[in-house]
Backbone as a ProteinNet text record, in pm:
[ID]
protein_1_A
[PRIMARY]
MNNFSRRMIKLLFGLFLYALGIVVTMKAHLGFAPWQVFHQGVSLTIGLPIGKVSILTGFVICILAYLSGEKLGLGTILNMFLIGIFLDWILESNVIPQMNGFISGIIMMFVGLFIISFASYFYIGSGFGAGPRDSLMVAIERKTGLAVGISKGIIEGSAVVVGWFLGGPVGFGTVIAAFGISFCIQIVFSLMKFETTLVKHGTLGVTLQNLKAS
[TERTIARY]
1202.1	1101.1	967.6	911.6	786.1	666.3	550.5	429.1	391.1	410.6	376.1	459.5	587.3	676.4	637.4	603.2	559.7	433	340.6	215.6	243	336.2	368.6	431.1	520.1	582	474.8	382.6	272.3	186.9	160.9	82.5	152.4	279	353.4	372.4	399.1	413.5	282.3	171	40.4	9.2	42.8	16.8	103	228.7	315.3	259.9	217.2	158.5	35.1	-43.6	-165.9	-131.9	-31.3	12.1	64.4	140.7	193.2	79.3	-23.5	-138.6	-210.8	-224.1	-288.8	-209.3	-75.9	8.6	-5	-7.2	-20	-151.9	-261.5	-390.1	-386.9	-316	-302.9	-224.5	-118.9	-34.3	-103.1	-217.3	-295	-348.8	-363.2	-400.4	-538.1	-633	-768	-873.3	-832.4	-929.1	-914.2	-985.4	-980.5	-1033.6	-972.4	-1023.1	-1147.4	-1232.9	-1359.5	-1348.1	-1257.7	-1248.9	-1188.3	-1106	-1053.1	-1165.7	-1259.8	-1377.6	-1457.8	-1478.5	-1554.9	-1484.9	-1354.7	-1279.7	-1280.3	-1264.8	-1265.8	-1402.7	-1509.6	-1644.7	-1673.8	-1635	-1654	-1569.3	-1446.1	-1356.1	-1416.7	-1475.4	-1538.1	-1661.4	-1728.5	-1852.6	-1828.6	-1731.8	-1711.2	-1587.8	-1506.7	-1392.9	-1267.6	-1261.6	-1140.1	-1047.7	-914.7	-820.9	-850.7	-821.1	-857	-787.5	-664.3	-593.8	-665.6	-712.3	-785.3	-919.9	-980.4	-1107.3	-1086	-973.1	-941.6	-928.4	-857.7	-839.9	-973.8	-1050.8	-1180.6	-1273.9	-1271.6	-1353.6	-1315.5	-1184.5	-1136.9	-1188.5	-1187.3	-1237.4	-1387	-1463	-1608.9	-1639	-1566.2	-1588.3	-1548.2	-1441.7	-1400.7	-1514.6	-1581	-1692.6	-1805.9	-1837	-1944.4	-1910.9	-1783.9	-1742.1	-1746.9	-1705.1	-1706.2	-1849	-1941.2	-2081.5	-2143.9	-2082.2	-2131.5	-2073.5	-1986.7	-1932.6	-1792.6	-1726.3	-1590.3	-1488.5	-1380.7	-1274.6	-1176.1	-1140.3	-1044.7	-912.8	-806.4	-678.3	-566.2	-444.8	-326.2	-326	-371.6	-376.7	-468.8	-577.2	-672	-605.9	-533.8	-468.3	-353.7	-268.7	-155	-201	-313.5	-369.8	-398.1	-449.8	-489.2	-369.6	-253.2	-137.7	-25	10.2	125.7	104.8	-18.3	-42.4	-12.1	-51	-22	126.9	201.5	346.9	412.4	373.6	427.3	389.8	267.8	218.1	306.1	333.7	418.4	558.6	612.1	747.7	756.6	657.1	657.9	641.8	553.4	533.6	659.9	725.2	846.5	961.5	963.7	1069.9	1053.1	928.6	898.2	942.1	924.8	966.9	856.1	732.2	620.9	591.7	606.7	583.1	434.7	405.2	265.6	226.9	109.9	59.4	-9.5	7.8	-55.4	-154.1	-157.3	-250.7	-369.9	-481	-604.2	-589.2	-540.3	-526.1	-423.7	-308.8	-205.7	-256.5	-342.2	-400.5	-492.5	-573.8	-665.3	-586.4	-481.1	-397	-333.2	-282.7	-218.6	-319.1	-441.2	-545	-572.1	-586.4	-616.1	-496.8	-374.8	-256	-259.7	-291.6	-301.4	-410.2	-524.1	-635.4	-600.9	-527.1	-485.5	-381.8	-293	-195.5	-267.8	-368.2	-447.7	-519	-567.8	-637.9	-544.6	-421.9	-323.5	-281.5	-271.4	-236.5	-341.6	-467.6	-576.6	-566.9	-531.4	-514.2	-406	-293.4	-182.9	-215	-262.2	-276.5	-399.4	-507.2	-624	-590.7	-517.7	-481.1	-384.9	-320.3	-228.3	-302.3	-432	-512.9	-499.7	-448.3	-435.3	-551.6	-654.2	-766.6	-757.6	-867.2	-869.7	-869.5	-832.4	-837.5	-981.2	-1001	-1137.2	-1233.4	-1194.6	-1285.5	-1304.3	-1197.9	-1211.2	-1283.4	-1276.6	-1355.5	-1504.1	-1540	-1679.5	-1718.3	-1624.8	-1649.1	-1677	-1593.5	-1610.8	-1742.1	-1778.5	-1903.9	-2024	-2019.8	-2129.4	-2136.2	-2018.2	-2013.8	-2071.1	-2033	-2076.9	-2228	-2277.3	-2417.7	-2512.8	-2469	-2559.2	-2536.9	-2415	-2384.7	-2345.3	-2329.8	-2289.3	-2142.2	-2103.2	-1963.4	-1877.6	-1750.5	-1661.2	-1644.5	-1640.8	-1626.6	-1746.1	-1865.9	-1986.8	-1989.9	-1950.4	-1946.9	-1851.2	-1735	-1637.3	-1693.9	-1762.8	-1821.2	-1927.7	-2005.9	-2109.4	-2046.5	-1937.9	-1870	-1808	-1734.5	-1667.6	-1769.6	-1873.8	-1977.3	-2048.9	-2075	-2140.9	-2052.8	-1920.8	-1827.7	-1828	-1834.2	-1836.2	-1963.6	-2077.4	-2206.1	-2216.4	-2182.8	-2190.4	-2090.6	-1967.3	-1865.5	-1904.7	-1966.6	-2009.5	-2119.2	-2214.6	-2321.6	-2266.3	-2154.9	-2094.2	-1997.4	-1981.6	-1896.7	-1761.9	-1736.4	-1608.7	-1598.7	-1476.7	-1457.9	-1461.3	-1546.9	-1560.1	-1514.1	-1422.9	-1372.8	-1395.1	-1350.8	-1367.6	-1293.5	-1175.1	-1096.6	-1166.9	-1248.6	-1323.8	-1420.8	-1490.2	-1587.6	-1517.3	-1403.1	-1327.2	-1283	-1229.8	-1180.2	-1293.2	-1406.9	-1519.8	-1573	-1584.6	-1641.9	-1536	-1419.8	-1312.7	-1253.3	-1251.4	-1194.7	-1274.2	-1405	-1489	-1442.6	-1420.7	-1375.5	-1238.2	-1145.9	-1008.2	-998.6	-1067.8	-1057.6	-1125.3	-1231.8	-1298.3	-1206	-1135.9	-1043	-927.1	-866.7	-750.4	-787.6	-896.4	-936.2	-975.9	-1038	-1074.4	-948.8	-854.7	-728.7	-650.1	-650.3	-576.2	-659.4	-784.1	-876.1	-887.5	-911.5	-911.8	-1053.5	-1096.8	-1228.9	-1209.7	-1247	-1223.7	-1299.8	-1416.6	-1499.7	-1445.9	-1351.1	-1295.5	-1168.4	-1116.7	-995.4	-1028.9	-953.5	-973.6	-877.7	-933.2	-851.3	-829.4	-705.2	-673.9	-699.9	-755.2	-780.1	-647.8	-651.9	-531.5	-477.2	-566.9	-525.1	-450.2	-500.4	-435.1	-298	-288.7	-161.3	-57.6	-99.8	-7.6	40.8	-46.4	-7.5	95.9	77.7	173.9	309.2	306.4	431.4	509.3	437.1	500.9	560.6	491.2	535.6	652.7	669.1	775.9	909.6
-665.9	-559.9	-607	-529.7	-570.4	-538.7	-587.5	-573.2	-426.7	-344.7	-202.5	-133.7	-164.7	-103.5	-145.9	-273.6	-322	-251.3	-233.8	-163.8	-18.4	46	185.2	199.5	106.9	108.5	88.3	-2.6	-29.2	94.9	167.1	290.4	396.5	423.8	528.1	494.5	366.2	323.5	344.2	310.2	327.7	473.5	562.2	704.6	761.6	715	758.4	709.8	583.3	529.5	608.1	648.1	723.4	855.7	924.6	1050.8	1027	919.2	885	860.5	787.4	759.3	886.1	980.7	1108.1	1182.6	1185	1253.8	1188.5	1056.7	985.2	1020.5	1027.9	1066.3	1211.1	1297.2	1436.4	1445.6	1363.5	1365.3	1303	1236.1	1184.6	1299.1	1415.6	1539.4	1529.2	1471.6	1455	1531.5	1606.6	1683.2	1661.7	1741.1	1735.1	1601.7	1552.6	1434.5	1474.4	1375.9	1406.3	1501.5	1471.3	1556.2	1692	1700.9	1830.5	1917.4	1854.6	1927	1981.8	1896.6	1937.4	2052.3	2036.1	2139.1	2272	2265	2387.5	2454.3	2372.2	2426.3	2496.4	2432.6	2493.4	2619.4	2612.7	2728.3	2848.7	2825.3	2933.8	2988.4	2900.8	2939.6	3020.1	2976.1	3041.9	3131.1	3125	3216.5	3175	3049.9	3000.1	2935.9	2939.7	2871.2	2721.9	2657.5	2516.7	2425.5	2462.5	2381.6	2380.2	2497.7	2506.6	2435.4	2442.3	2371.5	2221.3	2171.7	2028.7	1984.6	2063.1	2029.8	2037.3	2143	2159.8	2044.7	2004.7	1891.9	1764.7	1745.6	1628.1	1623.5	1738	1743.6	1712.3	1770.2	1747.3	1600.2	1539.3	1397.9	1310.4	1349.7	1275.7	1271.1	1383	1390.6	1298.7	1303.1	1218.4	1070.6	1034.3	894.9	849.3	938.2	905.7	884	970.7	957.5	830.3	779.6	656.6	532.2	553.6	441.6	398.4	472.7	437.4	493.3	417.4	462.2	551.2	661.8	752.6	741.1	716.3	695.2	775.1	731.3	799.2	803.6	694.8	689.8	794.8	823.6	925.7	1062.8	1092.3	1222.9	1236	1132.3	1137.9	1145.9	1080.3	1085.7	1229.1	1308.7	1445.9	1534.9	1502.4	1590.3	1531.3	1403.8	1346.7	1330.8	1297.2	1280.7	1411.1	1523.2	1653.6	1680.6	1643	1662.6	1575.5	1446.7	1355.8	1403.9	1453.8	1501.5	1614.8	1712.1	1824.7	1777.9	1683.2	1633.6	1562	1478.2	1404.4	1499.8	1599.6	1696.2	1779	1819.1	1899.6	1819.6	1689.5	1605.5	1586.6	1603.8	1597.7	1465.5	1355.8	1225.6	1157.1	1204	1144.7	1230.5	1176.2	1254.8	1283.1	1392.7	1427	1373.3	1313.8	1260.5	1370.7	1366.9	1466.1	1403.6	1271.3	1201.8	1148.2	1126.3	1078.9	935.9	845.6	704.9	689.5	756.2	747.7	807.4	910.3	971.8	876	801.4	704.6	593.5	544.7	440.7	492.6	615.2	676.4	692.4	731.3	749.9	619.2	510	381.9	328.2	355.4	317.7	388.3	518	595.6	544.6	506.9	456.8	322.8	238	110.4	132.8	231.4	264.5	311.6	397.7	446.6	330.5	234.5	119.2	34.2	9.2	-66.1	13.6	146.1	232.3	221.3	216.9	204.1	70.6	-34.4	-165.8	-161	-98.4	-94.1	-8.6	114.5	202.8	169.9	124.1	82.6	-45.4	-135.9	-262.9	-250.5	-134.6	-115.2	-110	-80.5	-79.9	44.6	154.1	279.7	375.2	324.2	409.2	453.1	447.2	491.3	643.5	696.2	840.7	889.5	1020.5	1074.2	1020.5	1026.4	986.2	835.3	758.9	613.9	565.2	640.8	606.5	613.6	713.6	727.7	613.2	571.6	457.5	331.5	306.2	187.7	196.2	316.9	334.8	300.5	346.3	316.6	166.6	104.5	-40.4	-116.3	-73.6	-141.9	-123.9	-3	27.1	-30.7	-34	-74.6	-217.1	-269.5	-403.1	-403.6	-284.3	-274.6	-313.4	-352.3	-385.7	-261.8	-283.2	-170.9	-80.5	-140.7	-60.2	31	-21.2	59.4	170.9	138.7	239	352.3	315.5	415.4	499.6	433.7	504.2	603.9	569.6	659.9	787.9	773.2	889.7	977	912.3	987.1	1056.3	983	1040.2	1157	1144.7	1253.2	1377.9	1356.8	1469.4	1544	1468.7	1529.6	1611.1	1551.7	1618.6	1748	1739.5	1858.4	1963.9	1920.1	2013.3	2080.9	2005.2	2060.9	2166	2137.4	2233.8	2362.2	2349.7	2466.4	2539.8	2487.8	2557.1	2494.3	2376.4	2308	2254.6	2250.9	2206.1	2054	2003.8	1860	1827.9	1732.3	1690.7	1541.9	1491	1348.3	1262.8	1310.3	1237.5	1229.9	1330.5	1331.8	1214.8	1193.5	1084.6	949.8	937.2	812.1	783.8	886.5	869.9	837.4	904.4	886.1	744	687	553.8	445.3	483.3	386.3	339.8	428	390.3	277.5	273	164.4	31.2	29.4	-89.8	-133.7	-38.2	-68.5	-117.8	-49.5	-86.3	-220.6	-251.4	-380.7	-492.9	-472.2	-572.9	-594.9	-485.9	-495.7	-561	-516.3	-571.3	-718.5	-755.4	-896.4	-979.1	-924	-993.1	-1018.8	-918.8	-930.7	-996.1	-1034.7	-1095.5	-1006.9	-879.6	-779.4	-731.4	-746	-699.5	-581.5	-462.8	-342.9	-346.4	-407.3	-406.6	-501.1	-588.3	-683.4	-630.9	-518.3	-460.4	-395.1	-430.9	-370.5	-252.5	-133.4	-13.2	31.7	69.5	122.2	271.7	319.2	462.3	534.7	665.9	745.4	722.4	708.9	685.7	554.4	449.2	318.3	323.8	393.7	406.5	478.5	584.2	658.4	572.4	488.1	397.1	297.4	247.6	153.6	219	346.9	419.7	435.9	463.9	479.3	347.5	238.3	107.4	54.3	104.1	51.8	118.7
831	815.1	873.9	967.7	1030.6	941	984.3	904.2	884.2	988.1	979.1	871.3	864.7	765.6	624.7	607.6	475.8	431	523.2	490.5	451.8	523	494	354.7	320	187.1	80.1	107.7	14.2	-5.3	103.5	98	14	44.3	-25.2	-173.1	-201.9	-340.9	-416.5	-350.5	-413.7	-442.7	-349.3	-369.4	-481.5	-489.4	-598.6	-732.8	-737	-859.7	-901.2	-802.5	-830.4	-899.1	-845.3	-905.9	-1046.7	-1064.1	-1196.1	-1294.1	-1249.1	-1334.8	-1377.1	-1283.6	-1316.2	-1422.1	-1406.7	-1504.9	-1642	-1645.3	-1773	-1841.6	-1764.1	-1824.5	-1872.7	-1801	-1843.7	-1974.3	-1984.6	-2104	-2224.5	-2201.6	-2314	-2398.5	-2334.9	-2404.8	-2471.8	-2394.6	-2449.1	-2369.3	-2268.5	-2191.2	-2041.7	-1964	-1818.3	-1766.4	-1658.2	-1588.2	-1508.3	-1470.8	-1402.2	-1283.7	-1189.2	-1070.9	-1101.9	-1206.5	-1247.9	-1303.6	-1374.2	-1424.1	-1306.5	-1207.9	-1089.2	-1016.7	-992.4	-920.4	-995.3	-1126.6	-1205.6	-1203	-1210	-1206.1	-1074.1	-963.6	-831.5	-819	-870.4	-865.4	-936.1	-1052.1	-1127.2	-1055.5	-979.9	-912.9	-786.2	-704.4	-575	-570.7	-675.6	-684.2	-610.6	-562.4	-497	-600	-576.7	-666.7	-671	-782.1	-801.9	-700.6	-658.6	-559.7	-426	-382.4	-255.6	-265.9	-384.5	-405	-390.9	-443.4	-434.9	-289.6	-209.5	-68.1	6.1	-20	43.9	8.1	-119.2	-163.6	-90	-72.1	0.2	142.4	210.2	347.3	353.6	261.1	259.5	234.2	139	108	225.6	296.3	417.1	517.9	536.3	630.7	585.5	455.3	401.9	417.9	387.9	400.7	546.5	637.1	780.1	828.7	784.4	823.5	765.3	656.4	593.8	659.7	760.1	835	797.6	706.6	667.4	765.6	789.2	878.7	801.6	862	800.2	876.2	803.9	869.7	807.4	834.1	783	630.7	568.9	422.9	364.9	435.1	389.6	388	494.5	507.1	408	400.1	308.3	163.4	133.9	-0.8	-42.6	51.7	21.5	-10.2	47.5	33.2	-51.9	-30.4	-99.3	-249.2	-290.3	-433.4	-507.3	-446.6	-507.6	-517.1	-411.9	-410.9	-518.2	-522.3	-623.6	-763.9	-777.3	-906.1	-959.4	-874.5	-914.6	-952.2	-873.9	-898.9	-1033.9	-1064	-1190.9	-1308.9	-1293.4	-1401.1	-1425.8	-1317.2	-1329.4	-1391.5	-1366.2	-1422.8	-1573.4	-1620.3	-1763.6	-1827.7	-1754.5	-1806.1	-1887.7	-1872.2	-1946.4	-2069.5	-2188.8	-2311.1	-2333.1	-2396.3	-2426.3	-2563.1	-2570.8	-2696.8	-2776.8	-2906.2	-2992.8	-3090.7	-3094.9	-3183.6	-3107.4	-3178.2	-3114.9	-3063.7	-3148.6	-3109.9	-2998.4	-3015.1	-2910.8	-2779.6	-2789.9	-2671.1	-2597.3	-2671.8	-2610.6	-2541.3	-2610.2	-2550.8	-2421.4	-2428.2	-2311.4	-2197.1	-2230.3	-2129.6	-2054.3	-2129.3	-2064.1	-1985.7	-2033.7	-1956.8	-1820.8	-1823.2	-1700.4	-1608	-1664.3	-1583.4	-1517.9	-1590.5	-1532.1	-1421.8	-1441.4	-1336.6	-1210.8	-1229	-1116.3	-1046	-1123.9	-1066.6	-982.3	-1033	-954.2	-831.1	-847.6	-734.3	-624.7	-664.4	-566.9	-493.5	-566.1	-504.4	-396.3	-426	-331.3	-209	-233.5	-116.9	-32.7	-95.5	-16.6	58.4	-8.4	52.5	169.1	183.9	296	429.4	424.6	546.3	631.3	570.2	643.9	614.6	550.3	514.3	369.6	298.2	159.1	152.8	36.6	17.5	20	26.8	38.5	-66.9	-193.7	-301.2	-305.4	-279.3	-278.1	-153.1	-44.5	75.3	42	-37	-79.1	-171.7	-258.5	-347.4	-266.8	-165.2	-81	-3.7	41.5	115	27.5	-98.1	-191.4	-217.8	-238.6	-262.1	-142.8	-23.2	99	121.8	98	126.1	21.4	-105.1	-214	-262.6	-238.1	-288.6	-434.9	-493.3	-633.1	-648.4	-769	-796.9	-777.1	-742.9	-715.6	-836.7	-956.6	-1077.8	-1099.9	-1074.9	-1091.4	-987.2	-865.1	-757.6	-793.9	-847.5	-890.5	-1004.3	-1098.4	-1211.8	-1170.8	-1068.5	-1018	-965.8	-889.9	-831.9	-940.8	-1032.6	-1139.4	-1229.5	-1265.4	-1351.1	-1285.4	-1155.7	-1082.4	-1078.4	-1060.3	-1057	-1190.2	-1299.8	-1433.2	-1453.8	-1420.1	-1442.7	-1362.2	-1233.3	-1148	-1194.9	-1225	-1272.1	-1401.8	-1491.6	-1620.6	-1600.6	-1513.5	-1485.1	-1423.3	-1350.2	-1286.4	-1379.9	-1500.7	-1598.3	-1622.6	-1565	-1586.8	-1728	-1785.7	-1924.3	-1937.6	-2024.7	-2047.8	-2189.4	-2202.6	-2332.6	-2352.9	-2467.4	-2497.4	-2395.2	-2355.2	-2255.6	-2121.5	-2090.9	-1965.1	-1961	-2072.3	-2081.5	-2071.2	-2140.8	-2134.5	-1990.9	-1924.7	-1788.3	-1691.9	-1707.4	-1615.4	-1618.1	-1737.2	-1748.3	-1767	-1821.6	-1839.6	-1709.4	-1607.9	-1478.6	-1415.2	-1439.9	-1387.5	-1444.7	-1576.5	-1647	-1596.9	-1585.6	-1546	-1402	-1312	-1170.5	-1143.2	-1218.8	-1203.1	-1247.7	-1359.6	-1411.3	-1313.5	-1268	-1179	-1046.2	-985.7	-855.8	-867.5	-980.4	-1002.9	-1024.8	-1101.8	-1128.9	-1001	-911	-785.3	-674.3	-710.8	-612.1	-487.6	-513.4	-407	-378.9	-254.3	-211.9	-117	-162.6	-81.6	50.3	49	170.8	278	241.3	338.2	405	355.6	413.3	546.9	651.2	782.3	797.5	788.9	794.7	938.8	969.4	1100.9	1104.6	1212.7	1227.1	1252.1	1246.8	1269.9	1411.2	1508.6	1646.3	1662.2	1597.6	1604.3	1538.8	1425.8	1354.6	1440.8	1508.4	1595	1711.4	1763.8	1871.7	1821.4	1698.8	1640.2	1618.3	1579.8	1557.6	1687.7	1794.6	1924.2	1973.1	1939.5	1985.9	1905.4	1781.4	1695	1720.5
[MASK]
++++++++++++++++++++++++++++++++++++++++++++++++++++++++++++++++++++++++++++++++++++++++++++++++++++++++++++++++++++++++++++++++++++++++++++++++++++++++++++++++++++++++++++++++++++++++++++++++++++++++++++++++++++++

């Protein structure tokens, strides 16, 4: 197996893990996640379905990340579409039980956040470009010198605040997810000795050239 194939497997595995982590946080049954609050708030404001708002948001963030100097690649594009496909498949399979208790919900929420953190390590580390929202996280980290967890927290917290002002529903789980992800991703990235700013991402053009050559 060549290096390109290993990277591709790492990317796809990371995206699947990311979808799994989102489902686990949803099954915690403690409220909307930060970006779901934002998407719902925008949806209520402009009248577009939440799914289309999610895609539109991804495109806008891609532009912002690109203008900030981040490379957008195959991983960025697949992130926008495959996570949704994996998400639907996992939900339809109904393999993740829903929590009905407060304590079990909190435990489930943090399990999901740690899964998302490991997923970010795998798919960002593949070097195919971070997803739209994580590209913005890396851009903030690179521009400000802040820790990756704090950079992630700034993005998640901003999504919650804007979404709430636009009418999106905020619950206790939203607050946990917004600030807990900073804690989880900092622990995971430190444990794996992973520096997002040191990853050399290949652009979409470079990836296509590699595919032709393989």
